[in-house]
C-alpha positions as CSV (number, residue, x, y, z in Angstrom):
1,M,0.3,7.8,-1.6
2,S,-0.2,4.7,0.5
3,S,-2.9,4.7,3.1
4,H,-0.7,2.6,5.5
5,R,2.5,3.6,7.0
6,N,4.2,0.2,6.7
7,V,7.3,0.8,8.8
8,P,8.3,-0.8,12.1
9,V,7.6,1.3,15.1
10,M,10.7,2.0,17.3
11,S,9.4,2.7,20.7
12,D,10.6,3.7,24.1
13,H,8.1,1.4,25.8
14,E,7.2,-2.3,25.7
15,H,4.1,-2.6,23.6
16,T,1.0,-3.9,25.5
17,P,-1.0,-5.9,23.0
18,Q,-4.8,-6.1,22.9
19,H,-6.7,-8.3,20.5
20,V,-8.8,-6.1,18.2
21,G,-11.4,-7.0,15.5
22,R,-12.4,-10.4,14.4
23,D,-10.3,-13.5,13.8
24,R,-9.7,-14.1,10.1
25,V,-8.7,-17.2,8.0
26,F,-5.0,-17.6,7.6
27,T,-3.9,-16.0,4.3
28,G,-0.1,-16.3,4.5
29,P,3.0,-15.5,6.6
30,V,3.2,-12.2,8.4
31,Y,6.8,-12.1,9.5
32,H,9.3,-9.5,8.1
33,E,13.0,-10.2,8.4
34,P,15.0,-8.8,10.2
35,W,12.4,-7.5,12.7
36,T,10.5,-10.8,13.2
37,G,11.1,-14.4,12.2
38,E,9.1,-17.1,10.5
39,N,7.3,-19.8,12.5
40,R,5.9,-22.3,10.0
41,R,4.1,-24.2,12.8
42,A,1.8,-21.2,13.3
43,H,0.7,-21.2,9.7
44,G,-2.7,-22.6,8.6
45,N,-5.3,-21.6,11.2
46,I,-6.2,-18.0,12.0
47,E,-4.8,-14.5,11.9
48,Y,-5.8,-11.4,13.8
49,T,-4.7,-7.9,14.7
50,E,-3.2,-6.7,18.0
51,R,-3.1,-3.0,19.0
52,C,-0.8,-1.5,21.6
53,T,-3.0,0.0,24.3
54,E,-0.3,2.7,25.0
55,C,0.6,4.1,21.5
56,G,-1.9,2.6,19.0
57,A,0.7,0.7,17.0
58,E,-0.6,-2.5,15.4
59,R,0.7,-5.9,14.3
60,L,-0.7,-9.0,12.7
61,V,-0.5,-12.3,14.5
62,V,-0.8,-15.8,12.9
63,S,-1.9,-18.4,15.4
64,N,-2.2,-22.2,15.2
65,Q,-2.8,-23.8,18.7
66,D,0.1,-22.6,20.8
67,D,2.3,-21.4,18.0
68,Y,2.4,-17.8,16.9
69,E,4.1,-15.7,14.2
70,Y,4.2,-11.9,14.5
71,S,4.6,-9.0,12.0
72,P,6.5,-6.0,13.3
73,W,4.6,-3.3,15.2
74,S,3.6,-0.6,12.7
75,L,1.6,2.6,12.7
76,P,-2.1,2.1,12.0
77,P,-3.6,3.0,8.7
78,L,-4.1,6.7,7.9
79,H,-7.7,7.8,7.5
80,P,-8.6,10.8,5.3
């Protein structure tokens, strides 16, 4: 069984993102059609995680100067 529930979070609120953890080196695109789109200008610099302050959902963000690419919001990893 997977330790991550890798499904988009359908929510009745607008997620309020908060930067969590450390910035990491860009490892590849994070978008997932049809929920989010690709932004190639965002590729090549850093990626980081955002967590919703209301529900705990998380998403990956790729950032390069003022360009961003987002993964869909998803439930955080399950911990035993």
